[in-house]
C-alpha positions as CSV (number, residue, x, y, z in Angstrom):
1,M,41.8,95.7,143.7
2,A,45.0,93.7,143.1
3,R,48.2,95.2,144.5
4,K,51.1,96.0,142.1
5,S,54.0,93.8,142.3
6,I,57.1,95.4,143.5
7,E,58.6,94.7,140.0
8,Q,55.6,96.8,138.6
9,R,56.1,99.6,140.9
10,L,60.0,99.7,140.4
11,V,59.3,100.1,136.4
12,E,56.7,102.9,137.2
13,L,59.5,104.6,139.3
14,E,62.1,104.1,136.9
15,A,59.8,105.8,134.2
16,K,58.9,108.7,136.5
17,K,62.5,109.1,137.5
18,A,63.4,109.2,133.6
19,T,60.7,111.8,133.1
20,L,61.8,114.3,135.8
21,K,65.5,113.9,134.6
22,A,64.2,114.7,131.2
23,R,62.6,117.9,132.6
24,L,65.5,119.0,134.7
25,T,67.7,118.5,131.6
26,K,65.3,120.6,129.6
27,Q,64.9,123.4,132.2
28,S,68.9,123.5,132.3
29,R,69.1,124.0,128.8
30,T,66.4,126.7,128.9
31,E,68.3,128.5,132.1
32,D,71.7,128.3,129.8
33,T,70.0,129.7,126.8
34,R,68.5,132.5,128.8
35,R,71.9,133.5,130.5
36,K,73.7,133.4,127.2
37,V,70.9,135.8,125.6
38,L,70.8,138.1,128.4
39,L,74.7,138.4,128.9
40,G,74.9,138.8,124.9
41,A,72.1,141.7,125.2
42,F,73.9,143.4,128.0
43,V,77.4,143.4,125.9
44,L,75.6,144.5,123.0
45,H,74.0,147.2,124.8
46,R,77.2,148.5,126.5
47,L,78.9,148.5,123.3
48,E,76.4,150.4,121.7
49,N,75.7,153.2,124.3
50,R,79.0,153.5,126.1
51,A,81.5,153.8,123.6
52,D,83.6,156.3,125.6
53,D,84.3,154.0,128.6
54,E,87.7,152.3,128.8
55,T,86.3,148.9,129.7
56,V,83.8,148.9,126.7
57,K,86.8,149.9,124.5
58,L,88.9,147.0,126.0
59,V,85.9,144.6,125.6
60,S,85.4,145.9,122.0
61,T,89.0,145.3,120.9
62,W,88.8,141.7,122.6
63,L,85.8,140.8,120.4
64,R,87.2,142.1,117.2
65,R,90.2,140.0,117.9
66,E,88.6,136.8,119.1
67,L,84.9,136.7,117.5
68,P,85.9,135.9,113.9
69,G,87.8,132.8,115.2
70,F,84.8,131.5,117.5
71,L,82.2,131.9,114.4
72,V,83.2,128.7,112.9
73,R,79.9,128.2,110.9
74,D,79.6,130.0,107.6
75,A,76.0,130.8,108.4
76,D,76.9,132.6,111.7
77,R,79.3,134.9,110.0
78,P,77.0,137.2,108.5
79,L,75.2,137.6,111.7
80,F,78.0,139.4,113.0
81,A,79.7,140.7,110.0
82,T,78.3,144.6,110.2
83,F,78.7,144.4,114.1
84,V,82.3,143.3,113.8
85,A,83.1,145.6,110.8
86,G,80.9,148.4,111.1
87,G,78.9,148.9,114.5
88,A,80.5,149.6,117.8
89,M,83.5,147.6,117.1
90,A,84.8,148.8,113.7
91,G,88.1,148.0,112.8
92,A,90.3,147.3,109.7
93,E,91.9,144.3,111.5
94,V,88.5,142.3,111.7
95,T,88.6,142.1,107.8
96,D,91.9,140.7,107.9
97,T,91.0,137.9,110.5
98,V,87.9,137.3,108.9
99,A,89.7,136.5,105.5
100,S,92.3,134.3,107.3
101,V,89.6,132.5,109.0
102,D,87.8,131.7,105.7
103,A,91.0,130.9,104.0
């Protein structure tokens, strides 16, 4: 059996390094997505089940004010329209804010 040259071994190690880096990046993206989903689920749960809590009222008001400006893609706005305008975060100012964002 012939021994691998140092150059061949370096090439193999670089390829292995790239594979491991890609795996780490994918794992980081997966963890980031999971954090976002869990945080969103937590906030939604609190808004829907604790409407009398003062902190929830503050968060609800903040979301009504900030969420329309955050949703810049036209396809995203309908996903939150009922929630922002009608659900736990009902409020007339949301309609005005969405209208100004669309203009």
